[in-house]
KEKE-3310 file (N, C-alpha, C; in steps of 0.2 Angstrom, whole numbers, plus 5000, padded with zeros to 4 digits):
npx = (5414:5419:5435:5434:5421:5422:5432:5425:5417:5412:5417:5406:5397:5385:5371:5362:5352:5368:5386:5392:5403:5415:5420:5409:5399:5404:5404:5390:5387:5393:5385:5372:5365:5364:5363:5375:5372:5358:5353:5346:5343:5347:5337:5326:5324:5314:5308:5306:5315:5328:5340:5338:5335:5348:5355:5348:5351:5365:5366:5360:5369:5382:5380:5377:5388:5398:5393:5393:5381:5371:5364:5351:5344:5336:5337:5330:5324:5316:5304:5300:5309:5316:5305:5294:5298:5298:5285:5282:5290:5285:5272:5274:5282:5277:5263:5251:5260:5265:5274:5281:5287:5304:5312:5327:5330:5340:5341:5335:5329:5326:5317:5306:5303:5299:5287:5278:5278:5270:5257:5254:5255:5261:5274:5289:5299:5314:5326:5331:5339:5335:5336:5349:5350:5353:5367:5374:5376:5367:5374:5378:5372:5361:5351:5337:5329:5313:5311:5302:5301:5295:5304:5320:5324:5335:5344:5358:5367:5365:5360:5358:5362:5374:5379:5385:5383:5396:5397:5385:5370:5368:5356:5353:5343:5333:5325:5335:5333:5338:5340:5350:5353:5362:5375:5377:5385:5397:5406:5412:5399:5392:5381:5373:5368:5358:5340:5333:5338:5339:5341:5340:5345:5351:5360:5372:5374:5369:5358:5343:5328:5328:5327:5336:5332:5336:5332:5329:5325:5315:5308:5299:5288:5280:5274:5258:5244:5234:5239:5241:5246:5259:5264:5268:5281:5284:5277:5286:5298:5293:5291:5303:5308:5300:5286:5279:5283:5300:5312:5321:5333:5339:5342:5351:5362:5365:5370:5382:5389:5391:5400:5410:5415:5419:5429:5437:5439:5442:5434:5424:5431:5442:5436:5431:5442:5447:5437:5438:5450:5448:5438:5445:5454:5446:5440:5451:5455:5445:5447:5459:5457:5456:5444:5437:5430:5417:5412:5397:5393:5397:5414:5415:5404:5405:5401:5407:5403:5395:5400:5398:5398:5400:5401:5407:5397:5381:5383:5396:5395:5387:5395:5406:5400:5397:5410:5416:5409:5413:5425:5423:5418:5404:5387:5387:5380:5373:5359:5344:5339:5350:5360:5375:5388:5388:5397:5396:5404:5404:5406:5410:5416:5431:5448:5454:5445:5441:5454:5455:5444:5449:5460:5454:5446:5456:5462:5451:5448:5460:5459:5447:5447)
npy = (4154:4150:4144:4135:4130:4124:4114:4105:4098:4083:4069:4067:4054:4053:4048:4057:4071:4078:4079:4096:4107:4115:4128:4133:4133:4142:4153:4155:4157:4169:4178:4176:4184:4196:4198:4203:4219:4218:4220:4212:4195:4181:4172:4179:4188:4193:4182:4189:4199:4209:4205:4191:4187:4188:4178:4167:4167:4166:4153:4145:4148:4144:4130:4126:4129:4121:4108:4109:4112:4111:4124:4121:4117:4118:4124:4121:4124:4115:4109:4095:4084:4068:4060:4067:4069:4056:4054:4066:4065:4053:4059:4070:4066:4053:4052:4049:4045:4034:4023:4013:4017:4014:4005:4004:3995:3996:3997:4002:4015:4016:4006:4012:4023:4016:4011:4022:4026:4017:4021:4031:4026:4014:4006:3998:3985:3985:3980:3971:3971:3963:3950:3948:3956:3969:3971:3973:3979:3981:3972:3978:3969:3964:3973:3977:3987:3994:4001:4011:4017:4028:4035:4031:4026:4028:4026:4034:4033:4022:4025:4017:4004:4006:4005:4011:4018:4019:4025:4031:4021:4014:4020:4024:4035:4037:4046:4049:4047:4053:4049:4058:4060:4057:4058:4070:4083:4077:4073:4075:4076:4069:4079:4081:4068:4066:4067:4071:4076:4074:4080:4078:4090:4087:4076:4078:4091:4102:4109:4100:4101:4107:4103:4100:4101:4097:4099:4094:4105:4101:4091:4097:4100:4089:4091:4092:4104:4101:4096:4098:4113:4115:4103:4103:4103:4113:4125:4128:4131:4142:4151:4153:4145:4151:4148:4145:4151:4149:4137:4147:4148:4135:4136:4146:4140:4130:4137:4142:4130:4126:4137:4134:4122:4126:4137:4133:4119:4117:4113:4099:4088:4088:4086:4074:4066:4068:4061:4048:4045:4045:4035:4024:4022:4017:4005:3998:3996:3987:3976:3972:3966:3953:3946:3950:3962:3963:3968:3975:3978:3972:3973:3979:3988:3996:4010:4027:4036:4030:4019:4003:3990:3974:3966:3952:3948:3954:3958:3963:3973:3982:3985:3991:4002:4009:4011:4018:4030:4035:4039:4050:4048:4048:4042:4029:4018:4005:4004:3997:3987:3982:3981:3980:3992:4009:4020:4036:4046:4059:4074:4084:4077:4077:4072:4068:4064:4051:4045:4044:4035:4024:4020:4018:4007:3997:3996:3991:3979:3972:3970:3963:3953)
npz = (5693:5709:5716:5726:5725:5712:5715:5722:5714:5708:5697:5685:5679:5673:5663:5658:5663:5660:5662:5659:5650:5660:5658:5651:5661:5670:5663:5662:5675:5678:5670:5674:5683:5677:5660:5649:5643:5643:5656:5664:5669:5659:5661:5662:5652:5638:5625:5613:5613:5608:5613:5615:5602:5596:5603:5599:5585:5585:5591:5582:5571:5575:5578:5565:5558:5565:5561:5548:5541:5526:5515:5512:5523:5538:5555:5570:5587:5599:5611:5623:5621:5615:5616:5611:5598:5594:5590:5582:5571:5563:5561:5553:5543:5538:5536:5524:5515:5502:5504:5518:5534:5539:5552:5561:5574:5587:5600:5616:5614:5601:5600:5607:5599:5587:5592:5593:5580:5574:5577:5568:5555:5542:5549:5548:5555:5551:5556:5571:5586:5597:5601:5605:5616:5612:5609:5598:5581:5565:5551:5534:5525:5531:5531:5523:5513:5508:5493:5491:5503:5516:5524:5533:5549:5562:5578:5582:5593:5606:5622:5633:5630:5625:5612:5596:5580:5569:5556:5545:5541:5525:5514:5501:5491:5500:5513:5527:5544:5560:5577:5586:5599:5610:5605:5599:5591:5594:5585:5568:5555:5539:5534:5523:5520:5527:5530:5541:5557:5574:5591:5609:5621:5633:5635:5629:5624:5631:5643:5651:5642:5630:5612:5598:5581:5564:5548:5531:5518:5508:5514:5523:5515:5517:5529:5535:5534:5543:5554:5572:5578:5586:5583:5570:5559:5550:5555:5565:5558:5550:5560:5565:5576:5586:5588:5599:5616:5617:5624:5632:5640:5638:5625:5625:5633:5625:5614:5620:5623:5610:5606:5614:5609:5596:5599:5610:5610:5596:5586:5578:5573:5581:5593:5592:5591:5604:5611:5606:5611:5625:5626:5622:5632:5643:5637:5635:5649:5652:5644:5649:5661:5663:5661:5673:5671:5659:5644:5637:5624:5608:5601:5589:5589:5599:5610:5609:5618:5629:5640:5643:5655:5664:5680:5690:5698:5706:5718:5719:5709:5716:5726:5719:5714:5725:5731:5721:5721:5733:5730:5722:5710:5701:5698:5691:5690:5680:5668:5672:5663:5657:5667:5678:5675:5669:5661:5656:5645:5639:5628:5637:5648:5656:5652:5663:5672:5666:5667:5681:5684:5677:5684:5697:5693:5690:5703:5710:5704:5706:5720:5721:5711)
capx = (5413:5424:5439:5431:5415:5425:5435:5420:5413:5414:5417:5399:5397:5378:5369:5358:5356:5375:5391:5393:5410:5416:5420:5402:5395:5407:5401:5383:5387:5395:5380:5366:5361:5363:5366:5378:5368:5351:5350:5342:5345:5344:5331:5321:5322:5309:5310:5305:5319:5334:5346:5337:5336:5355:5357:5345:5354:5371:5366:5359:5374:5387:5378:5377:5396:5401:5391:5393:5374:5370:5360:5344:5342:5334:5339:5325:5324:5309:5304:5297:5314:5315:5298:5290:5300:5295:5278:5282:5293:5280:5266:5276:5285:5274:5256:5249:5265:5264:5278:5282:5293:5308:5316:5332:5330:5347:5341:5328:5326:5324:5311:5301:5302:5295:5280:5275:5277:5264:5251:5253:5255:5264:5281:5292:5305:5319:5331:5330:5344:5333:5338:5356:5349:5355:5374:5378:5373:5367:5378:5374:5369:5355:5347:5334:5324:5308:5313:5297:5300:5295:5310:5323:5325:5339:5347:5365:5370:5360:5363:5357:5366:5381:5381:5385:5385:5402:5395:5378:5368:5367:5349:5351:5340:5327:5327:5337:5331:5342:5340:5357:5353:5368:5381:5376:5391:5403:5410:5409:5394:5390:5374:5369:5366:5352:5334:5331:5342:5337:5344:5338:5352:5354:5365:5379:5375:5366:5353:5337:5322:5328:5328:5337:5330:5339:5328:5330:5319:5310:5304:5294:5282:5276:5270:5251:5241:5229:5242:5241:5251:5265:5267:5270:5288:5283:5275:5292:5302:5290:5291:5310:5308:5296:5279:5278:5289:5305:5316:5326:5339:5342:5345:5357:5367:5368:5375:5388:5392:5394:5405:5416:5417:5423:5434:5442:5441:5445:5430:5421:5436:5446:5432:5430:5449:5447:5432:5441:5456:5445:5435:5450:5457:5441:5439:5458:5455:5440:5451:5465:5455:5456:5437:5433:5425:5415:5409:5390:5393:5402:5419:5413:5398:5406:5400:5412:5399:5392:5404:5394:5401:5397:5406:5405:5391:5377:5386:5402:5393:5385:5401:5410:5396:5398:5417:5417:5406:5417:5431:5420:5416:5397:5382:5390:5376:5370:5352:5341:5338:5357:5364:5382:5390:5388:5401:5395:5410:5402:5411:5413:5420:5438:5452:5456:5439:5442:5460:5453:5440:5453:5464:5449:5444:5462:5463:5445:5450:5466:5457:5442:5447)
capy = (4149:4150:4138:4130:4126:4120:4108:4101:4095:4076:4067:4065:4050:4052:4047:4063:4076:4075:4084:4101:4110:4119:4135:4135:4134:4148:4159:4155:4159:4176:4181:4174:4189:4201:4197:4210:4223:4217:4223:4207:4188:4177:4168:4184:4192:4191:4179:4193:4204:4209:4200:4184:4186:4187:4172:4162:4167:4163:4146:4142:4149:4140:4123:4125:4129:4115:4102:4111:4111:4114:4130:4119:4114:4122:4122:4124:4122:4113:4106:4088:4079:4063:4057:4070:4068:4049:4055:4071:4062:4050:4064:4075:4062:4047:4053:4050:4042:4027:4018:4012:4020:4008:4007:4000:3995:3994:3998:4004:4021:4015:4002:4016:4027:4012:4010:4028:4026:4012:4025:4035:4023:4008:4006:3991:3983:3983:3975:3972:3967:3961:3943:3948:3962:3975:3972:3974:3983:3976:3972:3980:3963:3962:3978:3977:3993:3995:4007:4016:4019:4036:4036:4026:4029:4025:4030:4034:4030:4020:4027:4012:3998:4007:4004:4017:4018:4023:4028:4031:4016:4015:4020:4027:4041:4037:4051:4046:4051:4050:4052:4059:4064:4056:4059:4076:4087:4074:4071:4078:4072:4072:4081:4080:4062:4066:4071:4075:4074:4078:4078:4082:4092:4085:4071:4079:4097:4107:4106:4097:4106:4109:4098:4103:4098:4099:4096:4097:4109:4097:4087:4101:4099:4083:4093:4094:4109:4099:4094:4103:4118:4113:4096:4104:4106:4119:4130:4130:4134:4148:4156:4153:4142:4155:4147:4147:4154:4143:4136:4152:4146:4130:4138:4150:4136:4126:4141:4142:4124:4126:4141:4131:4117:4130:4141:4130:4113:4117:4109:4093:4083:4088:4084:4067:4063:4067:4056:4042:4043:4043:4028:4019:4020:4013:3999:3994:3993:3981:3970:3970:3964:3946:3944:3953:3966:3961:3974:3973:3979:3969:3978:3983:3992:4000:4018:4032:4040:4027:4013:3998:3983:3970:3963:3945:3947:3960:3961:3966:3979:3987:3987:3995:4009:4013:4013:4024:4036:4038:4042:4056:4045:4047:4040:4024:4012:4004:4004:3990:3982:3979:3980:3982:3999:4013:4026:4041:4050:4064:4079:4088:4073:4078:4066:4067:4059:4044:4042:4042:4030:4018:4018:4015:4000:3993:3994:3987:3972:3969:3969:3958:3949)
capz = (5698:5714:5716:5731:5722:5707:5717:5726:5709:5706:5690:5684:5673:5672:5656:5656:5662:5660:5663:5655:5651:5666:5655:5650:5668:5673:5659:5664:5682:5677:5667:5676:5686:5672:5654:5647:5638:5644:5662:5667:5668:5653:5663:5663:5646:5633:5619:5608:5614:5603:5616:5614:5595:5595:5606:5595:5579:5586:5592:5575:5566:5577:5576:5558:5556:5567:5557:5541:5538:5520:5515:5511:5529:5544:5562:5575:5594:5601:5618:5623:5620:5610:5617:5607:5591:5592:5587:5577:5565:5558:5560:5548:5537:5536:5535:5517:5511:5499:5507:5525:5538:5540:5558:5563:5581:5590:5608:5620:5612:5594:5601:5609:5593:5583:5595:5591:5572:5572:5578:5563:5548:5542:5551:5548:5559:5546:5559:5578:5590:5604:5603:5609:5621:5608:5610:5591:5576:5559:5545:5529:5522:5535:5530:5516:5513:5503:5489:5492:5510:5517:5527:5537:5555:5567:5583:5581:5599:5611:5628:5638:5629:5624:5605:5592:5573:5567:5550:5543:5537:5518:5512:5495:5491:5505:5518:5533:5550:5565:5584:5588:5606:5615:5602:5595:5591:5597:5579:5561:5551:5532:5535:5517:5520:5532:5529:5547:5562:5580:5597:5615:5623:5640:5636:5626:5621:5635:5648:5649:5641:5623:5607:5591:5575:5558:5543:5524:5516:5504:5519:5526:5511:5520:5535:5533:5538:5548:5560:5577:5577:5589:5580:5563:5558:5545:5559:5569:5554:5548:5566:5568:5583:5591:5587:5606:5620:5616:5630:5631:5644:5635:5619:5627:5635:5619:5610:5623:5621:5603:5606:5617:5604:5591:5601:5615:5607:5589:5581:5579:5572:5587:5599:5590:5593:5611:5613:5604:5616:5632:5626:5621:5639:5647:5634:5637:5655:5652:5641:5653:5668:5663:5662:5678:5668:5653:5640:5635:5617:5604:5600:5583:5590:5605:5610:5612:5623:5635:5640:5647:5656:5670:5685:5690:5702:5708:5725:5717:5706:5721:5730:5714:5713:5732:5732:5716:5724:5739:5726:5718:5703:5702:5693:5687:5690:5673:5667:5675:5657:5655:5673:5678:5675:5663:5661:5651:5644:5634:5626:5643:5653:5655:5652:5670:5675:5663:5670:5688:5684:5675:5690:5701:5690:5691:5710:5712:5701:5710:5727:5721:5706)
cpx = (5420:5428:5437:5426:5418:5428:5431:5416:5416:5415:5411:5399:5389:5376:5365:5353:5363:5379:5391:5400:5410:5416:5413:5398:5398:5404:5393:5383:5388:5389:5373:5362:5359:5366:5369:5374:5360:5349:5346:5345:5343:5338:5325:5319:5317:5312:5310:5310:5325:5340:5345:5337:5343:5357:5354:5349:5361:5371:5365:5365:5380:5386:5379:5384:5399:5399:5391:5386:5373:5365:5352:5342:5340:5335:5334:5326:5317:5310:5301:5302:5312:5308:5293:5292:5298:5289:5278:5285:5288:5274:5268:5279:5282:5267:5255:5254:5263:5268:5278:5288:5297:5312:5321:5332:5336:5347:5335:5325:5323:5317:5305:5299:5297:5288:5276:5273:5271:5258:5249:5253:5259:5271:5283:5298:5310:5325:5330:5335:5342:5335:5345:5356:5353:5363:5378:5373:5372:5372:5374:5370:5362:5350:5344:5328:5320:5310:5308:5296:5299:5301:5313:5325:5330:5342:5355:5369:5365:5363:5363:5361:5373:5383:5380:5387:5391:5401:5387:5376:5366:5359:5348:5348:5334:5329:5329:5336:5335:5340:5347:5358:5359:5375:5381:5382:5397:5408:5408:5404:5393:5383:5370:5366:5359:5346:5332:5336:5340:5341:5342:5345:5355:5359:5372:5380:5372:5362:5347:5332:5322:5330:5330:5335:5332:5335:5329:5324:5313:5305:5298:5288:5277:5272:5263:5248:5236:5232:5241:5247:5258:5268:5269:5277:5288:5282:5282:5297:5300:5291:5298:5310:5304:5289:5276:5284:5294:5309:5322:5333:5343:5345:5352:5363:5370:5372:5382:5392:5395:5400:5411:5419:5421:5429:5439:5444:5444:5440:5428:5426:5440:5443:5432:5437:5449:5443:5435:5446:5453:5442:5440:5453:5452:5440:5446:5458:5450:5444:5456:5463:5455:5449:5433:5428:5423:5411:5402:5391:5399:5408:5418:5408:5399:5405:5406:5409:5397:5396:5400:5397:5398:5403:5404:5399:5387:5380:5392:5400:5391:5391:5406:5406:5398:5405:5419:5415:5410:5423:5429:5419:5408:5393:5384:5386:5373:5362:5350:5340:5345:5361:5371:5383:5390:5392:5400:5400:5409:5407:5414:5416:5427:5442:5454:5451:5440:5449:5459:5449:5444:5457:5460:5447:5450:5463:5457:5446:5455:5464:5451:5442:5450)
cpy = (4149:4144:4133:4126:4121:4113:4103:4097:4087:4075:4064:4061:4049:4052:4053:4064:4075:4081:4090:4104:4115:4127:4137:4137:4140:4154:4160:4159:4167:4180:4180:4180:4195:4200:4203:4213:4222:4220:4218:4200:4185:4173:4173:4188:4189:4187:4183:4199:4204:4205:4193:4182:4184:4180:4166:4161:4164:4156:4142:4142:4144:4133:4122:4125:4123:4109:4103:4109:4114:4120:4127:4115:4119:4119:4125:4121:4121:4111:4099:4083:4074:4060:4060:4069:4061:4050:4061:4069:4058:4055:4068:4071:4056:4047:4054:4048:4035:4022:4018:4016:4013:4010:4002:4000:3992:3995:4000:4010:4020:4011:4007:4021:4023:4011:4016:4028:4022:4016:4029:4032:4016:4009:3999:3991:3981:3978:3977:3967:3964:3954:3942:3954:3968:3976:3972:3978:3979:3977:3975:3975:3962:3968:3978:3982:3993:4001:4012:4019:4026:4039:4030:4029:4025:4029:4029:4031:4028:4020:4021:4006:3999:4005:4010:4015:4022:4027:4027:4024:4018:4015:4023:4034:4042:4042:4047:4050:4048:4054:4052:4062:4063:4056:4065:4080:4084:4072:4074:4073:4074:4073:4081:4073:4061:4069:4075:4072:4078:4076:4082:4084:4089:4080:4073:4087:4103:4104:4103:4102:4108:4104:4102:4099:4101:4095:4099:4100:4105:4093:4091:4101:4094:4085:4096:4099:4107:4096:4100:4107:4116:4107:4097:4107:4113:4126:4133:4134:4141:4153:4156:4151:4146:4154:4148:4150:4148:4142:4140:4150:4140:4132:4142:4146:4132:4130:4142:4136:4124:4131:4138:4126:4121:4133:4138:4123:4113:4114:4102:4087:4082:4085:4076:4063:4063:4062:4049:4040:4041:4036:4023:4017:4016:4006:3995:3992:3987:3975:3968:3967:3956:3943:3946:3958:3964:3966:3971:3973:3975:3974:3982:3988:3996:4008:4021:4036:4037:4020:4008:3992:3980:3968:3956:3944:3954:3963:3965:3973:3984:3989:3992:4002:4013:4015:4019:4030:4039:4041:4048:4054:4044:4045:4035:4018:4011:4004:3997:3985:3979:3977:3982:3989:4002:4019:4031:4046:4055:4069:4082:4084:4074:4072:4064:4062:4052:4041:4040:4036:4023:4016:4015:4008:3995:3991:3990:3980:3969:3967:3963:3953:3942)
cpz = (5703:5714:5720:5728:5716:5709:5721:5720:5708:5699:5689:5678:5671:5665:5654:5661:5664:5661:5657:5655:5656:5664:5654:5656:5671:5669:5661:5671:5682:5675:5669:5679:5681:5665:5651:5641:5639:5650:5666:5665:5662:5655:5663:5656:5641:5627:5613:5608:5609:5606:5614:5606:5593:5597:5602:5588:5580:5587:5586:5571:5569:5576:5569:5555:5558:5563:5550:5537:5532:5520:5515:5517:5534:5550:5566:5582:5597:5609:5617:5622:5615:5610:5612:5600:5589:5588:5581:5570:5560:5557:5554:5542:5534:5534:5527:5513:5508:5502:5515:5528:5540:5547:5559:5571:5584:5597:5610:5616:5605:5595:5603:5603:5588:5585:5593:5584:5570:5573:5572:5556:5548:5543:5551:5552:5554:5549:5567:5581:5596:5606:5606:5614:5618:5610:5603:5587:5569:5554:5539:5525:5525:5534:5523:5517:5507:5499:5489:5499:5511:5520:5531:5543:5559:5572:5583:5587:5604:5618:5633:5637:5627:5617:5601:5585:5572:5561:5549:5539:5529:5516:5505:5495:5496:5510:5524:5539:5556:5572:5586:5595:5610:5611:5598:5596:5594:5591:5573:5558:5544:5532:5529:5516:5524:5529:5535:5552:5568:5586:5603:5618:5629:5640:5634:5624:5625:5640:5646:5647:5634:5618:5601:5586:5569:5553:5536:5522:5512:5508:5522:5522:5514:5526:5533:5537:5543:5554:5566:5577:5580:5586:5573:5562:5555:5550:5563:5564:5552:5554:5569:5575:5588:5590:5594:5610:5620:5623:5630:5634:5641:5629:5620:5629:5629:5615:5613:5623:5614:5602:5609:5613:5598:5593:5606:5612:5601:5584:5582:5578:5578:5593:5598:5592:5601:5614:5611:5609:5623:5632:5626:5628:5643:5644:5635:5644:5656:5650:5645:5659:5668:5664:5668:5676:5661:5650:5638:5627:5614:5602:5594:5584:5596:5605:5612:5618:5630:5635:5645:5648:5663:5674:5686:5694:5704:5714:5723:5713:5711:5725:5726:5714:5720:5733:5727:5719:5729:5736:5722:5711:5704:5696:5688:5686:5683:5674:5669:5669:5655:5661:5673:5678:5668:5664:5655:5650:5638:5633:5632:5648:5652:5655:5659:5674:5672:5666:5677:5688:5682:5681:5696:5699:5691:5698:5712:5710:5705:5717:5727:5716:5707)
residu = (MET:SER:ASP:SER:VAL:ALA:THR:ASP:ARG:ILE:PHE:ASN:PHE:SER:ALA:GLY:PRO:ALA:VAL:LEU:PRO:LEU:ALA:VAL:LEU:GLN:GLU:VAL:GLN:ARG:ASP:LEU:LEU:ALA:LEU:PRO:GLY:ALA:GLY:ALA:SER:VAL:LEU:GLU:ILE:SER:HIS:ARG:SER:LYS:GLN:PHE:GLY:GLU:ILE:LEU:GLU:GLN:ALA:GLN:ARG:ARG:ILE:GLY:GLU:LEU:LEU:ASN:VAL:PRO:GLU:ASN:TYR:LYS:ILE:MET:PHE:LEU:GLN:GLY:GLY:SER:ARG:LEU:GLN:PHE:SER:MET:VAL:PRO:MET:ASN:LEU:LEU:ARG:ASP:GLN:SER:GLY:PRO:ALA:GLU:TYR:LEU:VAL:THR:GLY:SER:TRP:GLY:LYS:LYS:ALA:LEU:GLU:GLN:ALA:HIS:LEU:GLU:GLY:THR:ALA:LYS:THR:THR:TRP:ASP:GLY:LYS:SER:THR:ASN:TYR:ASN:ARG:LEU:PRO:GLU:SER:SER:GLU:ILE:GLU:ILE:ASP:PRO:GLN:ALA:ALA:TYR:VAL:TYR:TYR:THR:SER:ASN:GLU:THR:ILE:GLN:GLY:VAL:GLN:PHE:ALA:THR:GLU:PRO:GLU:VAL:GLY:ASP:ILE:PRO:LEU:VAL:CYS:ASP:ALA:SER:SER:ASP:PHE:MET:SER:ARG:PRO:LEU:PRO:MET:ASP:ARG:TYR:GLY:LEU:LEU:TYR:ALA:CYS:ALA:GLN:LYS:ASN:ALA:GLY:PRO:ALA:GLY:VAL:THR:VAL:VAL:ILE:ILE:ARG:ASP:ASP:LEU:LEU:GLU:ARG:SER:GLN:LYS:ASN:LEU:PRO:GLY:TYR:LEU:ASN:TYR:ARG:GLU:HIS:VAL:ASP:ASN:ASN:SER:MET:TYR:ASN:THR:PRO:PRO:THR:PHE:GLY:VAL:TYR:VAL:MET:GLY:LEU:VAL:ALA:LYS:TRP:LEU:GLN:GLU:GLU:VAL:GLY:GLY:LEU:GLN:ALA:MET:HIS:GLU:ARG:ASN:GLN:ALA:LYS:ALA:ALA:GLN:LEU:TYR:ALA:ALA:ILE:GLU:ALA:SER:GLY:GLY:PHE:TYR:THR:GLY:HIS:ALA:GLU:PRO:SER:ALA:ARG:SER:LEU:MET:ASN:VAL:THR:PHE:ARG:LEU:PRO:SER:ASP:GLU:LEU:THR:GLU:ALA:PHE:VAL:ALA:ALA:ALA:ALA:ALA:GLU:ASN:LEU:GLY:SER:LEU:LYS:GLY:HIS:ARG:SER:VAL:GLY:GLY:ILE:ARG:ALA:SER:ILE:TYR:ASN:ALA:MET:PRO:GLU:ALA:GLY:VAL:GLU:THR:LEU:VAL:ARG:PHE:MET:GLN:ASP:PHE:CYS:ALA:LYS:HIS:GLY)
# end
């Protein structure tokens, strides 16, 4: 990427598709016309080629290494995003099970997932934060799980409301299922506590169009043969993510993001520390504003990925977004269900972007507060 193009880039706070590491974009640009050794673009090569086989294997291996995925788990790359997983999870894990699926509804995406689970079997709302517009997470004392539950489902980070679980909910031996779309590979995880974890890439790990699913081997036995082929996890595992033509470019970029995390960042613990530092600066600016900025999420539930806050009026919010855009701070408008501002500060958001936003917030508050 030329210097002139790089300097034209704004600080992109979009919730998704979202910012990607500059080093990854530069590597994509260098190899886009002809992937080394292939004589063709990565957009053109066959998914059956040796070159793509190596891309797929390296992406699986690097993700497995970063998350320390145990040997009794499989990593697959699918399409359809979280919307498809809302249906695939209950199709594969709930059908013909004696117990219900238990759902912790902590925001918009958990709510949508529960709606689809109802179509497949008995799905219970174990906890729902609707009464406070999803600004907090459940205490452990508020979670009562049927010991015969087929699985417990939760969303680790709700992009719209800006709430995030710091640790996994306690579910005992019941399979834990997680939509980790917006904080995937942002921190270390105890993968052996999960039965299934999935993430659509475009929020924190790659481009739109690819979804990674990590599943424990024993849960594959629940996938019934009468499921339509693409909706059966076992088919994808048996075909090594090539039951159909996979999202080749998306897998390629996810592999490069994983490489960046390993070789340039230094692993997920180092990435987590970066993310904590970036979020701390933004939340400190909110707290220091004397009430001009008010956070949506309770402090104990605040997301490191999506910082949501409001201004005293809609007029000031509109002025904030417009003035920020003029300063090359883009995509800060909050979701309509929450309003206000949402700053998505995923892995690839540089610290300079957060520092620039903080200075802008301070100046805007001084002028209008």
